[in-house]
N, C-alpha and C positions, 0 to 999 in steps of 0.2 A: 331472049330467054336463054339460044344456044351460046350466043354473045356473052349474055352472063357465065353458064354454065365452062365456058372454054378459056373464060379470067380465071374464075375461080381456080377451075385444072392447071392451067399455067402459073396461080400462085403456090397454090401444092408445092406444087415438082421442085418451085425456083425453092420451097423453105428447103421438103427434105434433099434436095441437093445439098443444098449450101450443111447437109447432116440435123438438123431437126426437128425433130417429131413435128409437121406441121394437124397442131388445130385441126379441129373435124365444124366448129364452132366459131361465131363469132365472141359469143361469151367464155371460151379459156381460151381465146388469145391474148399475148402479152400485145404492153401498146407499139412497138414497135408493127409487128404480123396485124395489128387492125387497125393501124394506119396505110399497110400496104393491101391491104383489102376495104379500107375506105377510096382510096386514089382510084388505086385496078377496078375493081368491080362495081362499089355502090355508087362512088360519082356520074363513073360513064352511063352510066344504067338510072342516076335519078334522073342526069339533065339531058336523058332520049324522054325523063317520063314526062317531065316540067317543059322543052321544046314543042313537046305534041299540046304543051298546054298554052305557051307561049313562048315564041322564036326570043324573046330577050334575051330567053334564060337561054341561050348559045353557049354564053360568057359565063354559066355558070362556076365557081371552084368550092374551096370547102369553108371557104367564111361568105356564101350563099350563105347554111343554115347555123355554120359554128358563128360568124360571127367577129365578137373580139374574137373568144374561144382559139381558132384557130389563126391568129395572129402572135396572142400567147403564147400556143400549141399548147393547150390540156385541148383543147376541144371541145369541153363539157356542155353537157347535153341534160337539164331542156338550157336552151337556151335567149338569152333573156335581151339580144337584138334580134328574134321572133317574134312577127306577133301574140301578143298577151287575150287570150280566151279566154272569156265568159265562165266566174265561179261557177254556177249554177245551172244547172239545166233551166231552167223560164229566162235566165237574164242569153244563152244560148239562142233558145227560141228565136229570143226577141232580135239576136246579131246576127244571121241568117234573114234576116228580110230586105235585109237592105244587103242591093241586086248585087253585089259583087263581094261580099265578102258570103251569102249565100252563094255566087261562083267559085270560088277561090272553098271554102267547106267543102262547098260537091267534093268537087277536085282534089281534094287532102281524104273524103271520105273513099269514093270511088279507084282511087289509083294513090296516093302515097301513102298512102298506109297499108295497105293491103301490099303491096310491092315492098316497103321498107320490113315489114314481116317478116316475109318472104327472105328477101336479099338475108336483114338479123337473125334467119331462124328462130322466131322468136313465136308462142301461138297470138293472137290479136286480141285483143278485150274486147273482153263479152259486155257493153254497158248494161244488157238485162239480166243476164247472169253475174256481175258484178267480179266475174272470173280477172283474175293477173294475163297481165298479158302485155302490150306494147299496143299505145295510145299515144292519140295529139300528144299529150303532157310529158310522150320520153323527149318531144322534143321544142315541144312550145309550154312555156310559163303558165297560171294563169290570174287571171285578176286575184291579184292580192301576197302574190306569190314575191 
């Protein structure tokens, strides 16, 4: 978390030094600022999170999450290149019975979801209250999409 704060401060300092007013939230950043933020803050933080889950993610790049969107420069999310998730709660409960899906789902819920919401300064979606916020569907498409 300290590394994240240092990177954010450096990014904002660079933007200010270039004569730009640095936005404080991801949603207020323009495309270039978002791209820099993702490269300088989000990618290193999420790479560390994913490596903690599986060392194969040491080579994580933008394409790991953004798929073809990284190649074409759109970085569009949700990404059709990530695994699609079941469309209903019932289907999801069946999905996580598979040990590998369950392992990944637990990692996403415990680590990835809250970390990304924090990095992007977005509230987390509350499935009980049905509140707006960052959720699985910000990155993953669901079956039928």
